[in-house]
Backbone as CSV, one residue per row, in Angstrom:
resi,resn,N_x,N_y,N_z,CA_x,CA_y,CA_z,C_x,C_y,C_z
1,MET,13.879,-12.350,-21.129,13.911,-13.430,-20.094,14.023,-12.770,-18.947
2,SER,13.047,-12.906,-17.909,12.753,-12.426,-16.827,13.637,-12.890,-15.542
3,SER,14.040,-11.895,-14.652,14.875,-12.216,-13.754,14.194,-12.539,-12.424
4,TRP,14.674,-13.054,-11.287,13.899,-13.325,-10.093,13.312,-12.144,-9.518
5,ARG,14.220,-11.187,-9.673,13.522,-9.720,-9.184,12.574,-9.110,-9.969
6,ASP,12.356,-9.523,-11.315,11.117,-9.272,-11.799,9.961,-9.922,-11.451
7,THR,9.920,-11.379,-11.168,9.017,-12.089,-11.158,8.638,-12.514,-9.730
8,GLU,9.613,-12.488,-8.745,9.286,-12.886,-7.240,8.925,-11.835,-6.240
9,SER,10.066,-10.867,-6.475,10.009,-9.791,-5.300,9.190,-8.683,-5.758
10,ARG,9.023,-8.260,-7.081,8.388,-7.427,-7.642,6.593,-7.550,-7.381
11,ALA,6.475,-8.658,-7.754,4.872,-8.870,-7.850,4.223,-8.621,-6.688
12,PRO,4.688,-8.837,-5.325,3.753,-8.580,-4.328,4.026,-7.182,-3.845
13,GLY,5.010,-6.494,-4.254,5.210,-5.000,-4.054,4.313,-4.109,-4.737
14,VAL,3.604,-4.756,-5.695,2.827,-3.683,-6.756,1.557,-3.604,-6.212
15,GLY,1.045,-4.585,-5.471,-0.137,-4.529,-4.592,-0.192,-3.645,-3.547
16,LEU,1.038,-3.794,-2.897,1.249,-2.688,-1.754,1.385,-1.287,-2.366
17,GLY,1.954,-1.282,-3.282,2.697,0.271,-3.888,1.256,0.724,-4.421
18,ALA,0.343,0.282,-4.967,-0.811,0.670,-5.239,-1.723,1.398,-4.415
19,GLU,-1.872,0.368,-3.275,-2.352,0.719,-1.929,-1.997,1.938,-1.263
20,LEU,-0.424,1.957,-1.312,0.165,3.324,-0.906,-0.317,4.342,-1.542
21,ARG,-0.258,4.287,-2.797,-0.753,5.397,-3.608,-2.103,5.714,-3.175
22,LYS,-2.934,4.766,-3.504,-4.326,5.213,-3.182,-4.641,5.851,-1.953
23,LEU,-4.024,5.430,-0.762,-4.035,5.838,0.494,-3.554,7.423,0.489
24,ARG,-2.308,7.529,-0.036,-1.770,8.691,-0.282,-2.428,9.908,-0.800
25,GLU,-3.120,9.410,-1.843,-3.877,10.384,-2.543,-5.036,10.645,-1.993
26,ARG,-5.884,9.797,-1.415,-7.083,10.227,-0.798,-6.523,10.914,0.704
27,ALA,-5.413,10.921,1.261,-5.105,11.808,2.241,-4.710,13.301,1.794
28,GLY,-4.772,13.457,0.509,-4.282,14.603,-0.113,-2.784,15.018,-0.067
29,LEU,-2.002,13.850,0.060,-0.633,14.300,0.042,0.138,14.095,-1.198
30,THR,1.129,14.708,-1.321,2.341,14.798,-2.154,3.113,13.626,-2.134
31,ALA,4.019,13.066,-3.119,5.066,12.150,-2.770,6.063,12.527,-1.503
32,ARG,6.107,13.908,-1.818,7.259,14.427,-1.035,6.832,14.799,0.437
33,GLU,5.646,15.051,0.667,4.828,15.194,1.844,4.601,13.652,2.543
34,ALA,4.239,12.931,1.794,4.234,11.526,2.299,5.583,10.972,2.962
35,GLY,6.788,11.171,1.847,8.155,11.012,2.409,8.665,11.830,3.542
36,GLU,8.373,12.934,3.844,8.552,13.768,4.791,7.883,13.057,6.076
37,LEU,6.805,12.680,5.987,6.253,11.920,7.229,6.766,10.571,7.552
38,LEU,7.307,9.975,6.699,7.776,8.673,6.754,9.541,8.473,6.802
39,ASN,10.191,9.653,6.875,11.308,10.056,6.766,12.300,9.246,5.548
40,VAL,11.612,9.438,4.406,12.516,8.989,3.139,12.252,10.249,2.224
41,ASN,12.747,9.984,0.726,12.527,11.132,-0.198,11.600,10.902,-0.746
42,ALA,11.034,11.446,-1.917,9.935,11.494,-2.764,10.127,10.418,-3.772
43,ALA,11.583,10.255,-4.157,11.687,9.331,-5.150,11.601,7.944,-4.670
44,ARG,11.737,7.863,-3.347,11.557,6.095,-2.538,10.079,5.914,-2.389
45,ILE,9.393,6.777,-2.348,7.880,6.905,-2.325,7.188,6.256,-3.710
46,SER,7.934,7.047,-4.503,7.510,6.859,-6.106,8.003,5.261,-6.330
47,SER,9.110,4.931,-5.793,9.563,3.460,-6.112,8.888,2.469,-5.440
48,ILE,8.454,2.790,-4.316,7.599,1.671,-3.698,6.221,1.883,-4.405
49,GLU,5.637,2.921,-4.616,4.308,2.693,-5.347,4.425,2.098,-6.730
50,GLY,5.379,2.118,-7.556,5.852,1.658,-8.715,5.975,0.115,-8.681
51,GLY,6.347,-0.392,-7.438,6.736,-1.765,-7.563,8.322,-2.018,-7.394
52,ARG,8.974,-0.736,-7.671,10.442,-1.155,-8.000,11.306,-1.104,-6.935
53,PHE,10.678,-0.791,-5.697,11.202,-1.006,-4.602,10.489,-1.858,-3.257
54,GLY,10.771,-3.012,-2.822,10.089,-3.670,-1.842,10.649,-3.194,-0.371
55,VAL,9.378,-3.176,0.420,9.298,-2.902,1.837,9.143,-4.244,2.733
56,ARG,9.916,-4.079,3.771,9.399,-5.497,4.416,9.196,-4.692,5.931
57,PRO,8.679,-5.715,7.019,8.045,-5.169,8.385,9.362,-5.125,8.999
58,ASP,9.189,-4.050,10.087,10.628,-4.165,10.972,10.355,-5.515,11.815
59,ALA,11.497,-6.002,12.059,11.760,-7.309,12.743,11.361,-6.855,14.372
């Protein structure tokens, strides 16, 4: 049985994560390097790219 996190909050982030990975790789950056530029660690970049951690625009 899927939880709401699996179906509603994860699905939109998967496309964003794939786009982030594509752009990061196109720029020749590792997850660590991208994280340094964005002030987050490589694990956070990986989680976003994998759709396990959502992001929201700043208010």
